C-alpha positions as CSV (number, residue, x, y, z in Angstrom):
1,M,-59.8,-5.5,103.0
2,A,-60.1,-8.0,100.1
3,E,-58.4,-6.7,96.9
4,H,-60.3,-8.3,94.0
5,A,-63.8,-9.1,92.9
6,F,-64.8,-12.7,93.5
7,S,-67.9,-14.5,92.5
8,V,-69.3,-18.0,92.9
9,D,-72.7,-17.3,91.3
10,G,-73.8,-20.3,89.4
11,R,-70.6,-22.3,90.1
12,N,-70.4,-25.8,91.5
13,V,-68.7,-25.6,94.9
14,V,-67.8,-28.6,97.1
15,V,-67.3,-28.0,100.8
16,V,-65.3,-30.8,102.4
17,G,-66.0,-31.3,106.1
18,A,-69.2,-30.5,108.1
19,A,-67.6,-29.1,111.3
20,R,-68.3,-25.4,112.3
21,S,-66.1,-23.9,109.6
22,G,-67.5,-26.1,106.8
23,L,-71.1,-25.4,107.8
24,A,-70.4,-21.6,107.8
25,A,-68.7,-21.8,104.4
26,A,-71.6,-23.8,102.9
27,E,-74.2,-21.3,104.1
28,L,-72.1,-18.3,102.8
29,L,-71.6,-19.9,99.4
30,R,-75.3,-20.7,99.1
31,K,-76.3,-17.1,99.9
32,R,-73.8,-16.0,97.2
33,G,-75.4,-18.0,94.5
34,A,-73.3,-21.2,94.3
35,R,-74.6,-24.7,93.8
36,V,-73.2,-26.2,97.0
37,T,-72.4,-29.8,97.9
38,L,-71.2,-30.5,101.4
39,S,-69.1,-33.7,101.7
40,E,-68.7,-35.2,105.2
41,S,-66.8,-38.4,106.3
42,R,-69.3,-39.1,109.0
43,A,-72.5,-41.1,108.2
44,S,-74.7,-38.4,109.5
45,F,-74.6,-35.0,111.3
46,D,-77.2,-32.9,113.0
47,E,-77.3,-29.9,110.7
48,A,-77.9,-32.0,107.5
49,A,-81.7,-31.6,107.3
50,A,-81.6,-27.8,107.6
51,L,-78.9,-27.6,104.9
52,V,-80.9,-29.8,102.5
53,S,-84.0,-27.7,103.1
54,S,-82.0,-24.6,102.2
55,G,-80.8,-26.1,98.9
56,V,-77.4,-27.6,99.9
57,Q,-76.7,-31.1,98.6
58,I,-75.3,-33.5,101.2
59,E,-72.8,-36.3,100.7
60,T,-71.9,-38.5,103.8
61,G,-69.7,-41.4,104.4
62,G,-66.6,-40.1,102.7
63,H,-65.3,-37.7,100.1
64,Q,-66.1,-39.2,96.6
65,P,-63.7,-38.5,93.7
66,G,-66.7,-38.1,91.4
67,T,-68.1,-35.2,93.5
68,L,-64.8,-33.3,93.4
69,A,-64.5,-34.1,89.7
70,Q,-67.6,-31.9,89.1
71,A,-66.4,-29.0,91.2
72,D,-65.5,-25.6,90.0
73,L,-64.1,-24.7,93.4
74,V,-63.3,-26.8,96.5
75,V,-63.4,-25.4,100.1
76,V,-61.7,-27.5,102.6
77,S,-62.3,-27.4,106.4
78,P,-59.3,-27.0,108.7
79,G,-57.6,-30.2,109.6
80,V,-58.8,-32.2,106.6
81,P,-55.7,-33.9,105.1
82,L,-54.9,-32.2,101.8
83,E,-52.8,-35.0,100.4
84,Q,-55.7,-37.2,99.2
85,P,-56.1,-38.7,95.7
86,A,-59.4,-37.0,95.2
87,F,-57.8,-33.6,95.9
88,A,-54.8,-34.4,93.7
89,A,-57.2,-35.2,90.8
90,A,-59.0,-32.0,91.3
91,R,-55.8,-30.0,91.3
92,E,-54.7,-31.7,88.0
93,R,-58.0,-30.4,86.5
94,G,-57.0,-26.9,87.6
95,V,-59.6,-26.7,90.4
96,E,-58.8,-24.2,93.1
97,I,-58.7,-25.7,96.6
98,I,-59.0,-23.1,99.4
99,G,-60.2,-23.0,103.0
100,E,-63.0,-21.1,104.8
101,L,-60.7,-18.4,106.0
102,E,-59.5,-17.6,102.4
103,L,-63.1,-17.8,101.2
104,A,-64.4,-15.3,103.7
105,W,-61.5,-13.0,103.2
106,R,-62.3,-12.6,99.5
107,W,-65.6,-10.9,100.5
108,L,-64.6,-8.9,103.6
109,K,-64.8,-5.1,103.4
110,G,-62.9,-4.4,106.6
111,R,-59.3,-4.8,107.5
112,V,-57.9,-7.9,109.2
113,I,-55.7,-8.2,112.3
114,A,-54.5,-11.8,112.3
115,I,-52.8,-13.7,115.1
116,T,-51.0,-17.0,114.9
117,G,-48.5,-19.0,117.0
118,T,-48.2,-22.4,118.6
119,K,-49.5,-21.1,122.0
120,G,-51.5,-18.1,123.2
121,K,-53.5,-17.4,120.1
122,S,-57.0,-17.4,121.7
123,T,-56.0,-15.3,124.7
124,T,-54.2,-12.7,122.5
125,T,-57.1,-12.5,120.0
126,T,-59.6,-12.0,122.7
127,L,-57.5,-9.4,124.4
128,I,-57.0,-7.4,121.2
129,G,-60.7,-7.5,120.4
130,S,-61.5,-6.2,123.9
131,M,-59.0,-3.4,123.7
132,L,-60.2,-2.2,120.3
133,S,-63.8,-2.5,121.4
134,A,-63.1,-0.4,124.5
135,A,-61.4,2.1,122.3
136,G,-64.7,2.6,120.4
137,R,-63.7,0.7,117.2
138,Q,-66.1,-1.5,115.2
139,V,-64.7,-4.9,116.0
140,L,-65.6,-8.5,115.0
141,V,-63.6,-11.3,116.6
142,G,-63.4,-14.8,115.0
143,G,-61.5,-17.3,112.9
144,N,-60.2,-20.3,114.8
145,I,-61.8,-18.8,118.0
146,G,-65.6,-18.9,118.5
147,V,-67.1,-17.7,115.3
148,P,-66.0,-18.7,111.7
149,L,-64.9,-15.7,109.6
150,A,-67.5,-16.7,107.0
151,T,-70.3,-15.8,109.4
152,Q,-69.0,-12.2,109.6
153,V,-68.9,-11.4,105.9
154,D,-72.4,-9.8,105.7
155,Q,-71.6,-7.6,108.7
156,S,-68.2,-6.4,107.3
157,T,-67.9,-2.7,106.5
158,P,-64.9,-0.6,105.5
159,E,-64.7,0.6,109.2
160,T,-64.8,-3.0,110.6
161,L,-61.7,-4.4,112.2
162,H,-61.7,-8.2,112.0
163,V,-59.5,-9.7,114.8
164,V,-58.8,-13.2,113.5
165,E,-57.2,-16.2,115.2
166,A,-55.5,-18.1,112.4
167,S,-54.4,-21.7,112.9
168,S,-51.9,-23.5,110.7
169,F,-54.6,-25.6,109.2
170,Q,-56.5,-22.4,108.1
171,L,-53.4,-20.7,106.8
172,E,-52.2,-23.6,104.7
173,T,-55.3,-23.2,102.5
174,T,-54.9,-19.5,102.0
175,D,-53.8,-17.8,98.8
176,T,-54.8,-14.1,98.7
177,F,-55.3,-13.7,102.5
178,H,-53.8,-10.3,103.4
179,P,-53.8,-9.2,107.0
180,W,-53.2,-5.5,107.6
181,I,-51.5,-6.5,110.9
182,A,-50.1,-10.0,111.3
183,A,-48.8,-11.2,114.7
184,L,-46.6,-14.3,115.2
185,L,-46.5,-15.1,118.9
186,N,-44.2,-18.1,119.0
187,F,-43.4,-21.3,117.2
188,S,-42.6,-24.8,118.3
189,P,-43.2,-28.2,116.7
190,D,-46.9,-29.2,117.0
191,H,-49.8,-30.8,115.1
192,L,-47.3,-33.2,113.5
193,D,-50.1,-35.8,113.5
194,Q,-51.7,-33.9,110.6
195,H,-48.8,-31.8,109.2
196,P,-46.4,-34.2,107.5
197,T,-43.3,-32.4,108.7
198,V,-42.3,-29.6,111.0
199,E,-41.2,-27.7,107.9
200,A,-44.7,-28.0,106.5
201,Y,-46.1,-26.7,109.8
202,A,-43.7,-23.8,109.6
203,A,-44.5,-23.0,106.0
204,A,-48.2,-22.9,106.9
205,K,-47.5,-20.3,109.6
206,Q,-45.4,-18.2,107.3
207,R,-48.3,-17.8,104.9
208,L,-49.6,-15.2,107.4
209,F,-47.1,-12.8,106.0
210,A,-47.1,-13.9,102.3
211,R,-49.4,-11.2,100.9
212,Q,-48.3,-8.3,103.2
213,T,-46.8,-5.2,101.7
214,Q,-44.7,-2.3,103.1
215,D,-47.9,-0.6,104.1
216,D,-48.7,-3.5,106.6
217,V,-47.4,-4.4,110.0
218,A,-45.7,-7.7,111.2
219,V,-45.6,-8.1,115.0
220,I,-42.9,-10.5,116.0
221,N,-41.9,-12.1,119.3
222,A,-38.2,-11.0,119.4
223,E,-37.4,-13.5,122.2
224,D,-38.6,-16.6,120.3
225,P,-35.8,-17.6,117.9
226,P,-38.0,-19.8,115.7
227,A,-40.6,-17.0,115.3
228,R,-37.8,-14.6,114.3
229,A,-36.6,-17.1,111.8
230,L,-40.0,-17.6,110.3
231,A,-40.4,-13.8,110.0
232,R,-37.1,-13.5,108.1
233,G,-37.8,-11.9,104.7
234,V,-41.2,-10.3,105.5
235,V,-41.7,-7.0,103.7
236,A,-44.1,-5.5,106.1
237,R,-43.0,-3.0,108.8
238,R,-41.6,-5.2,111.7
239,V,-42.8,-4.4,115.2
240,P,-40.7,-6.5,117.7
241,Y,-41.7,-7.1,121.3
242,G,-40.2,-8.9,124.3
243,L,-39.6,-8.5,128.0
244,S,-35.8,-8.0,127.6
245,L,-35.9,-6.3,124.2
246,E,-33.0,-4.2,123.2
247,G,-33.5,-1.5,120.6
248,D,-36.7,-0.3,119.1
249,G,-40.0,-2.1,119.9
250,F,-42.3,-2.8,122.8
251,T,-41.2,-4.1,126.2
252,V,-41.8,-3.7,129.9
253,D,-39.9,-1.0,131.8
254,G,-40.6,-0.8,135.5
255,A,-44.3,-0.4,136.0
256,A,-45.3,0.2,132.4
257,I,-45.5,-1.4,129.0
258,V,-43.4,1.0,126.8
259,E,-42.6,1.7,123.2
260,R,-38.9,2.4,122.4
261,R,-38.2,4.3,119.3
262,G,-35.0,6.1,118.2
263,G,-33.6,6.2,121.7
264,T,-36.7,7.5,123.4
265,S,-39.2,5.6,125.5
266,E,-43.0,6.2,125.8
267,A,-45.1,4.6,128.5
268,L,-48.3,3.2,127.0
269,V,-50.0,0.9,129.6
270,P,-49.5,0.3,133.3
271,V,-48.5,-3.3,134.0
272,S,-51.1,-3.3,136.7
C-alpha cells in the first residue's frame, strides 16, 4: 500500500491526454479537491461536456506551454511523448510530472501485484486475478487492462489485492510506485516508435522493481535472458520460474506445476 500522505486539495493539476487513463485521472483529482485542467491534442472528444459540467476545465487542439506553466502537478497519460518543450519547461520550474498509475498508487490502501513484460501481460494479469478471487481474496484487476487504477482508489481497503498490468508507458512516469509482488514475464525490443531507444524501453520496465524492498517479491522468467538481465540488482526476494528450471523455483514436473526449494519438490497445481 502507498507509504506517504499525498494531497492535491486546492492545487492546479493538468492532466495531459483524454484517453481512458486521463479521464480517470481527471475525475479522481477532481474528487480529491484539485483544480483540474484536461489538455487534449484532439479538437474534441465525447466526454468533454460531462467533465466541464463537473468542474474540469478543458483545453483541446494541443498542449499549451501556458497551461503547463500554471500547473502545480502534471499527470501524463500513457504513450504521450515526454520529451516535449512544454514538459521540459515545467520540469525546470520544479513541477512534478507523473502518470495515472503513480497518481492512483499514492492513494491505494491495498497491496499491489504488478505484471509487466513485452508479451503475455493481459493473460497473466487476468489469470492471477481469477485465481485470487477463487481463493476468496478481495481482488481488483486493472491498470493497462480494462479498468484504470484511478477508478479503483475509492474501493481500495487494506485487505484489497490490486492485480495491475503495467505497461512501459505507465512505468516510465512512476516514482514511488511500490508493488508487493512484481512479475517480469519477458523482454524484447518493442514500442520503439515511442520509446527513443531500446535502453529507454528497458529502463521503463526496470522501474517495476525500483521501490521494492527485501520484504517484497520479484517473480522472474529464468528462461528469458533479457528479463534476467533487467532483474539484476533487485533487492526483493527473487522467485524464478521456467519449464526447464534447475535449482529452486517453480517449474513443471510430469503432470504438475511444482515448487522446488532446498532439494525438495512440492506439487502445487495439476497441469491439466
